[in-house]
KEKE-3310 file (N, C-alpha, C; in steps of 0.2 Angstrom, whole numbers, plus 5000, padded with zeros to 4 digits):
npx = (4960:4954:4958:4958:4947:4953:4951:4952:4959:4968:4974:4981:4989:4998:5004:5010:5020:5027:5033:5041:5050:5055:5061:5070:5075:5071:5056:5048:5036:5034:5037:5027:5016:5021:5020:5007:5001:4995:4992:5005:5001:4988:4992:4999:4988:4983:4992:4993:4983:4985:4996:4990:4981:4990:4997:5009:5024:5031:5047:5057:5060:5056:5045:5039:5034:5024:5024:5011:5007:5015:5013:5000:5003:5013:5005:4995:5004:5008:4998:4994:5005:5004:4992:4993:5004:4998:4987:4994:5000:4988:4986:4982:4982:4997:4995:4980:4980:4989:4980:4968:4973:4976:4963:4958:4966:4961:4949:4947:4947:4957:4958:4952:4962:4973:4969:4969:4983:4987:4983:4989:5002:5002:4999:5005:5017:5028:5022:5023:5035)
npy = (4975:4989:5000:5017:5022:5028:5028:5021:5027:5037:5027:5019:5030:5032:5020:5018:5028:5024:5012:5016:5024:5013:5007:5016:5024:5036:5047:5055:5066:5064:5050:5044:5048:5040:5027:5025:5029:5041:5058:5071:5083:5079:5071:5080:5086:5077:5073:5085:5085:5074:5079:5090:5083:5077:5066:5064:5074:5087:5089:5100:5093:5080:5067:5063:5051:5054:5048:5042:5042:5033:5021:5017:5015:5005:4995:4993:4989:4976:4968:4968:4961:4948:4943:4943:4933:4922:4920:4916:4905:4897:4894:4904:4914:4924:4938:4940:4937:4947:4958:4956:4955:4968:4973:4966:4970:4982:4981:4971:4970:4976:4967:4955:4952:4951:4939:4930:4930:4924:4912:4908:4907:4896:4886:4888:4894:4898:4907:4919:4924)
npz = (5080:5072:5059:5055:5041:5027:5014:4998:4987:4992:5001:4990:4985:4996:4998:4986:4987:4997:4991:4981:4989:4997:4986:4979:4988:4989:4985:4972:4965:4952:4952:4958:4949:4938:4943:4946:4935:4932:4928:4931:4936:4942:4952:4959:4965:4972:4981:4989:4996:5003:5011:5017:5026:5035:5031:5022:5019:5009:5005:4998:4982:4986:4992:5007:5019:5033:5051:5053:5041:5034:5042:5038:5025:5025:5031:5020:5011:5017:5018:5005:4999:5006:5004:4989:4988:4995:4985:4974:4978:4979:4966:4957:4944:4941:4937:4939:4953:4957:4954:4961:4974:4976:4977:4989:4999:5002:5007:5018:5036:5048:5058:5054:5045:5053:5059:5048:5046:5058:5056:5044:5050:5057:5048:5036:5035:5026:5017:5022:5022)
capx = (4961:4952:4961:4953:4948:4954:4949:4956:4962:4974:4979:4985:4995:5003:5007:5015:5025:5032:5036:5046:5054:5059:5065:5074:5077:5067:5051:5046:5029:5035:5038:5020:5013:5023:5019:5000:4998:4991:4997:5009:4996:4983:4995:5000:4983:4980:4997:4992:4977:4988:5000:4984:4978:4996:5000:5015:5027:5035:5053:5060:5057:5055:5039:5041:5028:5024:5023:5005:5006:5020:5009:4995:5007:5015:4999:4993:5008:5009:4991:4995:5010:5001:4987:4996:5008:4992:4984:4998:5001:4983:4986:4979:4986:5000:4991:4974:4982:4990:4975:4964:4976:4976:4957:4956:4969:4957:4943:4948:4948:4963:4957:4952:4969:4977:4967:4972:4991:4989:4981:4995:5009:5002:4998:5008:5023:5032:5019:5023:5041)
capy = (4981:4991:5005:5022:5020:5034:5027:5017:5032:5039:5021:5019:5034:5031:5013:5019:5033:5019:5006:5021:5025:5006:5004:5021:5028:5043:5047:5062:5067:5060:5043:5042:5048:5035:5021:5024:5030:5047:5064:5074:5088:5075:5068:5085:5089:5072:5074:5092:5084:5070:5083:5094:5078:5074:5059:5066:5080:5088:5092:5101:5088:5073:5067:5060:5049:5055:5042:5040:5039:5026:5015:5015:5013:4998:4990:4991:4984:4970:4966:4966:4955:4942:4940:4940:4926:4917:4919:4913:4899:4893:4892:4909:4917:4930:4944:4940:4938:4954:4964:4954:4956:4975:4974:4964:4973:4989:4980:4968:4974:4975:4961:4949:4951:4948:4932:4925:4929:4920:4906:4906:4906:4889:4881:4889:4899:4900:4912:4924:4926)
capz = (5080:5066:5059:5052:5033:5023:5007:4992:4982:4997:5003:4985:4985:5002:4996:4980:4989:5001:4987:4979:4995:4997:4980:4976:4994:4989:4980:4968:4961:4945:4952:4959:4943:4932:4946:4946:4928:4932:4926:4937:4940:4945:4957:4965:4969:4977:4986:4992:5000:5008:5015:5022:5031:5038:5029:5019:5020:5004:5007:4992:4978:4988:4995:5013:5023:5041:5054:5052:5033:5033:5046:5033:5019:5027:5032:5015:5008:5020:5016:4997:4998:5009:4998:4982:4989:4996:4979:4968:4981:4977:4959:4954:4939:4944:4934:4942:4960:4958:4953:4967:4980:4977:4979:4995:5004:5004:5011:5023:5041:5051:5063:5049:5042:5059:5061:5042:5046:5063:5053:5041:5054:5059:5043:5030:5037:5021:5013:5026:5022)
cpx = (4960:4954:4955:4953:4948:4953:4954:4962:4969:4977:4983:4991:4999:5007:5013:5021:5030:5036:5042:5052:5059:5064:5071:5077:5075:5061:5050:5040:5028:5035:5032:5016:5014:5020:5010:4996:4993:4996:4999:5003:4991:4986:4997:4995:4982:4986:4997:4986:4980:4992:4995:4982:4984:4998:5007:5017:5030:5041:5057:5057:5055:5048:5041:5034:5030:5023:5016:5003:5010:5016:5004:4998:5009:5010:4996:4998:5009:5003:4992:5000:5007:4996:4988:4999:5003:4988:4988:4999:4995:4982:4982:4984:4990:4997:4985:4976:4985:4985:4970:4967:4976:4968:4955:4960:4967:4951:4942:4950:4955:4963:4956:4959:4973:4976:4969:4980:4991:4988:4987:5001:5008:5002:5002:5014:5027:5029:5020:5030:5043)
cpy = (4984:4998:5010:5021:5027:5034:5024:5022:5034:5033:5019:5022:5033:5024:5014:5023:5028:5014:5010:5022:5019:5005:5009:5024:5035:5042:5054:5061:5064:5053:5040:5042:5043:5028:5019:5026:5037:5052:5067:5079:5085:5074:5073:5088:5083:5072:5080:5090:5078:5074:5087:5089:5075:5068:5059:5073:5082:5093:5093:5096:5082:5074:5062:5058:5051:5049:5039:5037:5033:5021:5012:5013:5005:4993:4988:4987:4977:4965:4963:4960:4948:4939:4938:4934:4920:4915:4914:4905:4894:4891:4897:4912:4923:4936:4945:4941:4944:4959:4962:4955:4964:4977:4973:4968:4980:4988:4977:4971:4972:4968:4955:4947:4947:4940:4928:4926:4924:4913:4903:4904:4900:4884:4882:4895:4901:4905:4919:4927:4931)
cpz = (5073:5065:5056:5044:5031:5016:5003:4989:4988:4999:4997:4984:4990:5000:4990:4983:4993:4996:4983:4983:4995:4992:4978:4983:4995:4985:4978:4966:4955:4946:4954:4954:4939:4936:4944:4939:4927:4930:4932:4940:4944:4952:4962:4968:4974:4983:4990:4997:5006:5013:5020:5028:5036:5037:5026:5020:5013:5007:5000:4985:4980:4992:5001:5016:5030:5044:5053:5044:5032:5037:5041:5027:5020:5028:5025:5010:5010:5017:5008:4995:5001:5004:4992:4983:4989:4988:4974:4972:4979:4971:4955:4950:4942:4943:4938:4950:4960:4958:4959:4973:4982:4979:4986:5000:5007:5008:5018:5029:5044:5056:5059:5046:5047:5060:5054:5043:5051:5060:5049:5044:5055:5054:5037:5030:5032:5017:5017:5026:5016)
residu = (MET:GLN:SER:GLN:ASN:ILE:GLY:LYS:SER:LYS:GLU:ASP:TYR:LEU:GLU:ALA:ILE:LEU:MET:GLN:ILE:ASP:LYS:ASN:GLY:ALA:CYS:ARG:VAL:THR:ASP:VAL:ALA:ASN:GLN:LEU:GLY:PHE:SER:LYS:PRO:SER:VAL:SER:VAL:ALA:LEU:LYS:LYS:LEU:GLU:ASP:ASP:GLY:TYR:ILE:GLU:LYS:CYS:ASP:TRP:ARG:VAL:VAL:LEU:THR:GLU:LYS:GLY:GLU:ALA:ILE:ALA:ARG:ARG:MET:LEU:ASP:LYS:HIS:HIS:THR:PHE:TYR:LYS:LEU:PHE:VAL:HIS:MET:GLY:ILE:ASP:ASP:VAL:VAL:ALA:GLU:HIS:GLU:ALA:CYS:GLN:VAL:GLU:HIS:ILE:ILE:SER:ASP:ASP:SER:PHE:ALA:ARG:ILE:VAL:ALA:TYR:LEU:THR:GLU:SER:ALA:PRO:GLU:LEU:LEU:GLN)
# end
């Protein structure tokens, strides 16, 4: 199954929002700006586009993922965590593994990722926990 490609930047924003919600129970514009290292006005513009595209909703001070926004964010985060753990397991430095997992998560197709997960399930299930 191949998902729509919404672009690395939007995927990064959605992933950052999800990470903040998972960590803090809620997400604010300031949280996204701090996590991604962008200015609050820049983040506000990007979030407006995500809202217009139906990936998020703004509820007072909170940024909330819609169903389709959360699905993309969870997929990106799952890819990121899987590749990070795989790279570290292979002996790649933590910092390099983090950076490269972030790159790979955006370019690998959902089908290829599913095949990697199936392979790891058989050969190294500890990496998927």
